[in-house]
C-alpha positions as CSV (number, residue, x, y, z in Angstrom):
1,M,-22.3,-89.6,39.4
2,K,-23.5,-92.2,36.9
3,E,-25.7,-94.9,37.6
4,A,-24.0,-98.1,38.8
5,K,-23.6,-100.9,36.2
6,M,-22.3,-104.4,35.8
7,V,-19.3,-105.1,33.7
8,S,-18.4,-109.0,32.8
9,Y,-15.3,-109.8,31.1
10,S,-15.6,-113.6,29.6
11,S,-16.1,-115.6,32.7
12,S,-19.2,-117.7,33.7
13,S,-18.5,-117.2,37.4
14,S,-21.0,-114.6,39.0
15,S,-18.0,-113.2,41.4
16,S,-16.2,-111.9,38.0
17,E,-18.8,-109.3,37.9
18,V,-17.6,-105.8,38.8
19,K,-19.9,-103.2,39.8
20,I,-19.1,-99.8,38.8
21,I,-19.9,-97.3,41.7
22,S,-19.1,-94.1,40.3
23,E,-17.7,-92.2,37.2
24,C,-16.0,-88.9,37.1
25,F,-13.3,-86.8,35.4
26,I,-10.6,-85.2,37.2
27,K,-9.0,-81.9,36.0
28,P,-5.5,-80.4,37.0
29,K,-5.6,-78.1,39.8
30,G,-3.8,-75.8,37.4
31,L,-2.4,-75.8,34.1
32,P,1.1,-74.2,33.2
33,E,1.1,-71.4,30.5
34,K,2.6,-73.9,27.9
35,S,-0.6,-75.9,28.1
36,N,-2.4,-73.4,25.9
37,E,0.0,-74.6,23.2
38,P,-0.7,-77.8,21.3
39,Y,1.4,-80.7,22.6
40,H,2.8,-82.1,19.4
41,L,3.4,-85.7,18.9
42,S,6.8,-86.8,17.7
43,P,7.3,-89.1,14.6
44,L,7.5,-92.1,17.1
45,D,4.3,-91.1,18.8
46,H,2.6,-91.1,15.6
47,L,3.8,-94.6,14.9
48,M,2.0,-95.7,18.0
49,L,-1.5,-94.4,17.0
50,S,-2.7,-98.0,16.0
51,F,-1.6,-99.5,19.4
52,Q,-3.6,-100.1,22.4
53,Y,-3.6,-98.3,25.8
54,I,-0.8,-99.3,28.3
55,Q,-2.9,-101.0,31.3
56,K,-1.1,-101.8,34.4
57,G,-2.1,-101.8,37.9
58,L,-1.0,-102.7,41.5
59,L,-2.9,-104.8,43.9
60,F,-2.9,-103.9,47.6
61,L,-4.2,-105.5,50.8
62,K,-6.4,-103.4,52.9
63,P,-4.7,-102.2,56.2
64,S,-5.4,-105.1,58.8
65,T,-6.1,-102.4,61.6
66,P,-8.0,-99.3,61.0
67,S,-6.0,-96.0,60.9
68,D,-7.0,-92.8,62.8
69,D,-8.9,-91.5,59.9
70,A,-10.4,-94.7,58.6
71,T,-12.2,-96.5,61.6
72,K,-14.5,-98.3,59.2
73,P,-14.3,-100.0,55.9
74,K,-16.3,-97.4,54.4
75,D,-14.6,-94.4,55.7
76,F,-11.3,-96.1,54.6
77,M,-12.6,-96.2,50.9
78,E,-14.0,-92.8,51.1
79,T,-10.7,-91.5,52.2
80,L,-8.7,-93.3,50.0
81,L,-10.8,-92.1,47.0
82,K,-10.7,-88.5,48.1
83,R,-7.1,-88.6,48.6
84,L,-6.5,-90.2,45.1
85,K,-8.8,-87.7,43.3
86,D,-6.8,-84.8,45.1
87,S,-3.5,-86.4,44.5
88,L,-4.3,-87.0,40.7
89,A,-5.6,-83.4,40.2
90,T,-2.1,-82.2,41.4
91,T,-0.1,-85.0,39.5
92,L,-1.8,-83.7,36.4
93,V,-0.5,-80.1,36.6
94,H,3.0,-81.8,36.2
95,F,1.7,-84.4,33.5
96,Y,-0.5,-81.8,31.9
97,P,-0.9,-83.4,28.4
98,L,-2.6,-86.5,30.2
99,A,-5.7,-84.4,30.9
100,G,-6.4,-83.6,27.5
101,R,-7.6,-85.3,24.2
102,L,-6.1,-86.0,20.8
103,S,-6.8,-83.7,17.9
104,T,-5.6,-82.9,14.4
105,L,-4.2,-79.8,13.0
106,N,-4.4,-79.6,9.1
107,T,-2.9,-77.3,6.5
108,D,-3.6,-76.6,3.0
109,N,-1.1,-76.1,0.1
110,P,-0.1,-78.9,0.4
111,R,-2.7,-80.6,2.4
112,S,-1.1,-82.2,5.6
113,Y,-1.9,-83.3,9.0
114,S,-0.3,-83.7,12.4
115,V,-1.7,-85.0,15.5
116,F,-1.5,-83.2,18.8
117,V,-2.9,-83.2,22.2
118,D,-5.3,-80.4,23.1
119,C,-4.4,-80.1,26.8
120,N,-7.6,-78.0,27.4
121,K,-10.1,-80.3,25.2
122,G,-12.4,-82.4,27.2
123,P,-13.4,-83.0,30.9
124,G,-10.0,-84.3,32.0
125,A,-8.6,-87.6,33.1
126,G,-11.2,-90.5,33.9
127,F,-11.7,-91.6,37.4
128,I,-13.8,-94.7,38.3
129,H,-14.6,-96.4,41.5
130,A,-15.7,-100.2,41.3
131,K,-16.4,-102.9,43.8
132,S,-16.2,-106.7,43.6
133,E,-16.8,-109.3,45.8
134,L,-13.4,-111.1,44.9
135,T,-10.8,-111.6,47.5
136,V,-6.9,-110.9,47.1
137,A,-6.5,-114.4,47.1
138,D,-8.7,-115.0,44.1
139,M,-6.4,-112.8,42.3
140,V,-3.2,-114.3,43.3
141,G,-4.0,-117.7,44.5
142,S,-4.1,-119.7,41.3
143,N,-1.7,-120.6,38.8
144,Y,-3.3,-118.5,36.1
145,V,-4.4,-114.8,36.2
146,P,-8.2,-114.8,36.2
147,L,-9.7,-113.0,33.1
148,V,-11.6,-110.8,35.7
149,V,-8.6,-108.6,36.1
150,Q,-9.3,-107.3,32.6
151,S,-12.2,-105.5,34.1
152,F,-10.0,-103.6,36.7
153,F,-9.0,-101.3,34.0
154,D,-10.8,-98.5,31.8
155,H,-10.5,-98.4,27.9
156,H,-10.9,-102.0,27.2
157,K,-9.6,-102.6,23.9
158,A,-9.3,-99.0,23.1
159,V,-6.8,-98.1,20.3
160,D,-4.9,-95.0,20.7
161,V,-6.7,-93.0,17.8
162,D,-9.6,-93.3,20.1
163,G,-8.1,-90.7,22.2
164,Q,-9.9,-87.9,20.4
165,T,-13.2,-89.0,22.2
166,L,-11.8,-91.1,25.3
167,S,-9.7,-89.8,28.0
168,V,-6.0,-89.8,27.3
169,F,-5.5,-91.2,30.9
170,S,-7.9,-93.2,33.2
171,V,-7.7,-94.3,36.8
172,K,-9.8,-97.3,37.9
173,V,-10.1,-98.2,41.7
174,T,-11.6,-101.6,42.3
175,E,-12.5,-102.5,46.1
176,L,-12.1,-106.0,46.9
177,V,-13.4,-107.7,49.9
178,D,-9.7,-107.5,51.6
179,G,-7.9,-105.3,49.0
180,V,-7.9,-102.7,46.5
181,F,-6.7,-102.8,43.0
182,I,-5.5,-99.7,41.2
183,G,-5.6,-99.7,37.6
184,L,-4.1,-96.9,35.3
185,S,-4.7,-96.9,31.5
186,M,-2.6,-94.6,29.2
187,N,-2.9,-93.6,25.8
188,H,0.3,-95.1,24.5
189,S,0.9,-92.7,21.6
190,V,1.4,-89.9,24.4
191,G,3.8,-91.8,26.6
192,D,5.9,-95.2,27.1
193,G,6.6,-97.5,29.8
194,S,9.0,-95.2,31.4
195,T,6.4,-92.1,31.3
196,F,3.6,-94.4,32.5
197,W,5.5,-95.7,35.7
198,N,7.0,-92.0,36.4
199,F,3.4,-91.0,36.6
200,F,2.5,-93.8,38.8
201,N,5.3,-93.1,41.0
202,S,4.6,-89.4,41.1
203,L,0.8,-90.0,41.8
204,S,2.1,-92.0,44.9
205,E,4.7,-89.5,45.8
206,I,2.2,-86.8,45.9
207,F,-0.5,-89.0,47.7
208,N,2.1,-89.6,50.4
209,S,3.4,-86.1,50.8
210,Q,0.4,-85.3,53.4
211,Q,0.2,-81.9,51.9
212,E,-2.6,-80.2,53.5
213,D,-2.0,-76.5,52.4
214,E,-4.0,-75.8,49.4
215,T,-1.5,-73.4,48.2
216,K,1.0,-76.1,47.5
217,D,-0.7,-77.6,44.5
218,L,2.8,-77.4,42.7
219,F,4.3,-80.0,44.9
220,C,8.0,-80.5,43.8
221,L,8.4,-83.9,42.6
222,K,11.7,-85.8,43.1
223,N,11.5,-87.0,39.1
224,P,9.5,-84.4,37.3
225,P,8.7,-85.2,33.7
226,I,10.7,-83.3,31.1
227,F,8.9,-82.1,28.0
228,R,10.8,-81.5,24.5
229,E,10.8,-78.0,23.5
230,V,8.7,-77.7,20.1
231,S,8.1,-74.5,18.2
232,G,5.6,-76.1,15.8
233,P,4.3,-79.4,14.6
234,M,7.2,-81.8,14.6
235,C,5.7,-83.9,11.6
236,R,3.1,-83.9,9.1
237,L,1.2,-86.8,7.4
238,P,-0.6,-86.6,4.0
239,Y,-3.8,-87.9,5.7
240,S,-5.3,-87.8,9.2
241,P,-4.6,-90.8,11.3
242,L,-7.5,-90.1,13.5
243,D,-10.0,-90.7,10.8
244,A,-8.5,-94.0,10.1
245,S,-10.3,-97.2,10.8
246,I,-8.0,-99.5,12.6
247,T,-9.3,-103.3,12.8
248,L,-7.8,-105.3,15.5
249,S,-8.3,-109.1,15.3
250,E,-10.1,-110.7,18.5
251,T,-7.4,-112.4,20.4
252,T,-8.2,-116.0,21.0
253,V,-8.6,-117.1,24.6
254,L,-5.2,-117.4,26.3
255,K,-3.9,-118.7,29.3
256,E,-1.8,-116.3,31.3
257,R,0.4,-117.1,34.2
258,M,3.2,-115.3,36.3
259,F,6.6,-117.0,36.5
260,H,9.0,-115.9,39.1
261,F,12.7,-116.2,38.8
262,S,14.9,-115.6,41.8
263,S,18.0,-113.3,41.8
264,E,20.2,-116.6,42.2
265,T,18.5,-118.4,39.2
266,L,19.1,-115.3,37.0
267,R,22.8,-115.2,38.1
268,S,23.0,-118.7,37.1
269,L,21.5,-118.1,33.7
270,K,23.7,-115.1,33.0
271,S,26.8,-116.9,34.0
272,K,25.8,-119.9,31.7
273,A,25.0,-117.6,28.8
274,N,28.3,-115.7,29.1
275,K,30.4,-119.0,29.6
276,D,28.8,-120.4,26.3
277,C,29.8,-117.1,24.3
278,G,33.4,-117.8,25.5
279,E,33.7,-116.3,29.1
280,T,32.6,-113.0,28.1
281,T,30.6,-110.7,30.3
282,M,28.5,-108.7,27.9
283,I,25.5,-110.7,28.2
284,S,22.8,-109.2,30.8
285,S,20.4,-111.0,33.0
286,L,17.5,-109.8,31.3
287,Q,18.9,-110.9,27.8
288,S,19.9,-114.4,29.4
289,L,16.2,-114.8,30.7
290,T,14.7,-113.5,27.2
291,A,16.9,-116.2,25.5
292,F,15.7,-118.9,28.1
293,I,12.1,-118.1,27.4
294,W,12.3,-117.8,23.8
295,R,13.9,-121.3,23.6
296,S,11.2,-122.7,26.3
297,I,8.3,-121.3,24.2
298,T,9.6,-122.5,20.9
299,R,10.0,-125.8,22.4
300,A,6.3,-125.9,23.9
301,R,5.2,-125.1,20.2
302,S,6.6,-128.3,18.8
303,L,7.9,-126.4,15.8
304,S,9.9,-128.4,13.0
305,N,13.6,-127.7,12.9
306,D,13.2,-125.8,9.5
307,Q,10.5,-123.3,11.0
308,E,11.5,-119.8,11.9
309,T,11.0,-118.3,15.2
310,T,11.3,-114.5,16.2
311,C,12.1,-112.8,19.4
312,R,11.1,-109.1,19.5
313,F,11.6,-106.9,22.4
314,A,11.2,-103.2,23.3
315,V,14.5,-101.3,23.8
316,G,14.4,-97.8,25.4
317,T,16.3,-95.2,23.4
318,R,16.3,-92.3,25.8
319,T,19.9,-93.2,26.7
320,R,20.7,-94.2,23.0
321,T,19.9,-91.0,21.3
322,D,22.8,-88.3,20.5
323,P,22.8,-86.7,22.7
324,P,21.1,-88.7,25.3
325,L,18.2,-87.8,27.2
326,P,17.0,-88.2,30.9
327,T,14.8,-91.0,31.9
328,N,12.2,-88.9,32.9
329,H,11.9,-87.2,29.5
330,F,8.0,-87.3,28.7
331,G,6.8,-89.2,25.8
332,V,7.5,-92.4,23.6
333,Y,11.3,-93.2,23.3
334,T,11.6,-97.0,22.2
335,S,12.4,-99.0,19.5
336,L,11.8,-102.6,18.4
337,A,14.8,-104.9,18.3
338,S,14.4,-108.5,16.9
339,T,16.1,-111.5,15.7
340,T,15.0,-114.6,13.9
341,A,16.4,-118.1,13.8
342,K,15.5,-121.4,12.4
343,T,14.1,-123.6,15.4
344,G,16.7,-126.4,15.0
345,D,19.7,-123.8,15.1
346,L,17.8,-122.2,18.3
347,L,17.5,-125.3,20.2
348,E,20.6,-127.3,19.4
349,N,23.0,-124.3,19.8
350,G,22.1,-123.4,23.4
351,L,21.4,-120.7,25.7
352,G,24.4,-118.6,25.0
353,W,23.9,-118.9,21.2
354,A,20.5,-117.5,21.5
355,A,21.5,-114.6,24.1
356,S,24.2,-113.6,21.9
357,K,21.8,-112.9,18.9
358,L,19.7,-111.0,21.3
359,H,22.8,-108.9,22.5
360,Q,23.7,-108.3,19.1
361,A,20.2,-106.9,18.4
362,V,20.3,-104.6,21.4
363,T,23.7,-103.2,20.5
364,E,22.5,-102.5,17.1
365,Q,19.9,-100.1,18.5
366,N,22.4,-97.0,18.5
367,G,22.2,-93.5,18.1
368,E,23.2,-93.7,14.3
369,K,20.3,-96.2,13.8
370,I,17.8,-94.2,15.6
371,A,18.6,-90.9,13.7
372,S,18.4,-92.9,10.4
373,E,15.1,-94.4,11.2
374,L,13.8,-91.0,12.2
375,D,15.0,-89.6,9.0
376,H,13.4,-92.4,6.9
377,W,10.1,-91.8,8.6
378,L,10.0,-87.9,8.0
379,K,10.6,-88.5,4.1
380,A,7.9,-91.0,4.1
381,P,5.5,-90.8,7.2
382,F,3.2,-93.6,8.1
383,V,1.3,-95.2,11.1
384,L,2.1,-98.6,12.0
385,Q,-0.7,-101.2,11.4
386,P,-1.1,-104.1,13.6
387,D,-0.6,-106.6,10.7
388,Q,2.8,-105.1,10.2
389,L,3.9,-106.4,13.4
390,S,2.6,-109.8,13.0
391,E,5.3,-112.5,13.1
392,P,5.0,-116.3,12.7
393,N,5.9,-118.0,15.9
394,L,6.7,-114.9,17.6
395,V,7.7,-114.4,21.1
396,H,7.5,-110.6,22.3
397,M,9.3,-109.3,25.3
398,G,7.7,-106.3,26.8
399,S,7.6,-104.0,29.7
400,S,10.8,-104.1,31.7
401,P,11.9,-105.0,35.4
402,R,13.9,-101.9,35.7
403,F,10.8,-99.7,36.0
404,D,10.2,-99.2,39.7
405,K,6.7,-100.9,39.7
406,Y,6.6,-101.6,43.6
407,G,7.7,-98.0,44.7
408,S,4.0,-96.7,44.4
409,E,2.3,-97.0,47.8
410,F,-1.1,-95.4,48.9
411,G,-1.4,-95.9,52.5
412,M,-1.6,-99.7,52.2
413,G,1.9,-100.6,52.3
414,K,3.8,-102.2,49.3
415,A,1.8,-103.7,46.7
416,G,1.2,-107.3,46.6
417,A,1.3,-107.9,43.0
418,V,1.4,-106.2,39.6
419,R,-1.1,-107.3,36.9
420,S,-2.1,-105.8,33.4
421,G,-5.1,-105.8,31.3
422,Y,-6.4,-106.8,27.9
423,N,-4.9,-104.6,25.9
424,S,-1.9,-105.7,23.5
425,K,-1.7,-109.2,24.6
426,H,-1.4,-112.3,22.1
427,D,0.0,-115.7,22.1
428,G,3.7,-115.4,22.8
429,K,3.4,-112.1,24.7
430,V,5.8,-111.8,27.6
431,S,6.3,-108.9,30.0
432,A,9.1,-108.7,32.4
433,Y,8.4,-107.2,36.1
434,P,10.6,-106.6,38.9
435,G,10.1,-109.4,41.7
436,R,8.5,-108.2,44.6
437,E,11.3,-109.1,47.1
438,G,13.8,-107.3,44.8
439,G,17.4,-108.0,44.7
440,G,17.2,-108.5,40.8
441,S,14.5,-110.9,40.9
442,I,12.2,-111.0,37.9
443,D,8.5,-112.2,37.3
444,L,7.4,-112.9,33.9
445,E,3.9,-112.6,32.8
446,V,3.5,-115.0,30.0
447,C,0.5,-115.2,27.5
448,L,0.0,-118.3,25.5
449,L,-2.7,-120.4,23.8
450,P,-3.9,-123.1,26.1
451,E,-2.1,-126.0,24.6
452,F,1.4,-124.1,24.5
453,M,0.9,-123.3,28.2
454,E,0.2,-126.9,28.9
455,A,3.3,-128.0,27.3
456,L,5.6,-125.1,28.7
457,E,4.2,-126.2,32.1
458,S,5.3,-129.5,31.4
459,D,8.8,-128.6,30.5
460,Q,11.0,-129.9,33.0
461,E,14.0,-127.8,32.1
462,F,11.9,-124.5,32.1
463,M,10.0,-125.4,35.4
464,S,13.2,-126.5,37.3
465,L,14.3,-122.7,37.3
466,V,10.9,-121.4,38.1
467,S,10.6,-120.5,41.9
468,S,7.6,-121.4,43.9
469,S,7.6,-118.1,45.3
470,Q,5.4,-115.9,42.8
471,N,3.0,-113.3,42.9
């Protein structure tokens, strides 16, 4: 156990300090035979090496009445931590690449490199126990997400190439006065949002299985990860991306706020968008909401009519490949779709016009285009650099309300809120989560410069559709 230390994240309040109680690493309870072979990154995985770790977590209330095996708060946490560690060790048997480290395979004649996960390298996945004097109300009681939430995750500001020395996956459990935050950090070059939430839900499934027989380590998951079959390196680069120096510019202090949209509001937005497009049914609720937030943020930025603005969003490609892949296929299967418009056109033409542009951008992400982009990459492989993704006046919609983010429970009932860490946030970054009450409701996590957030909050059209019920 390491010595307890204090970590502070850009907040002057002493209550923002988080005390790390212990740190350790968790190895899988057993590794499948295929873990002895390198787990090679695919071309798309390689593209993600300059990205930052995925950081998402769940906030729980501590049980109001003590359970049989947790009669005291200390006993409750000891029991929770032990069960989480045991469950993590079992879950890692199924998701074995997450216990390894990144490495480079190189060859001569010609000189080339391929990044892979060495599943037997390193001490395993990280596990951290921390404590804070904050309460659940401190986390969800104000309009803005407090900066201290960033300290509830491991691998703060880490880039995926750091996975050669840092753990590929890490769990940080922060005990609050009346709650518990479970924050997961995953190397984005190894998996995407679908893989991340499949792991989170699998960890919960194993935690709640109440398996006491030590011989049942290979617990059969309802939705086990499916790994691609590889006979050798899937791709080679003319240089080692793990040796590359990736510089990320410091993010200006942002305001971060959760906005809740009820299922009724989303049905109304969807109906309006489709009506604007000539009584169609092609525009989805998420496309309608994305168009709405794109227009709202653009108004808040007070851009001139001739300035361009871009809306970019992640599109899952598993079901779009030929042949399609199941949703539990392990790895990175996303593409970036985007559409650009003059500010005047975006604001004057209405919701349906913007939503139809988004719909077209999504439709274009078909199997033929995906295959073409893969072929292009194989002919001239590269790793995306952060500045290549920079766009003026950008609104970027990430994550997805389709992920089962409230399906993970750890003996404390349904989570009260979903929160994310520092990584991959910038002015105009929006993340979509399912609303806690379900029914098709959606929460948007919006990050903006303070002056733009103030303008957005003063926008009557926008705020009139925001529900007062928000996490």
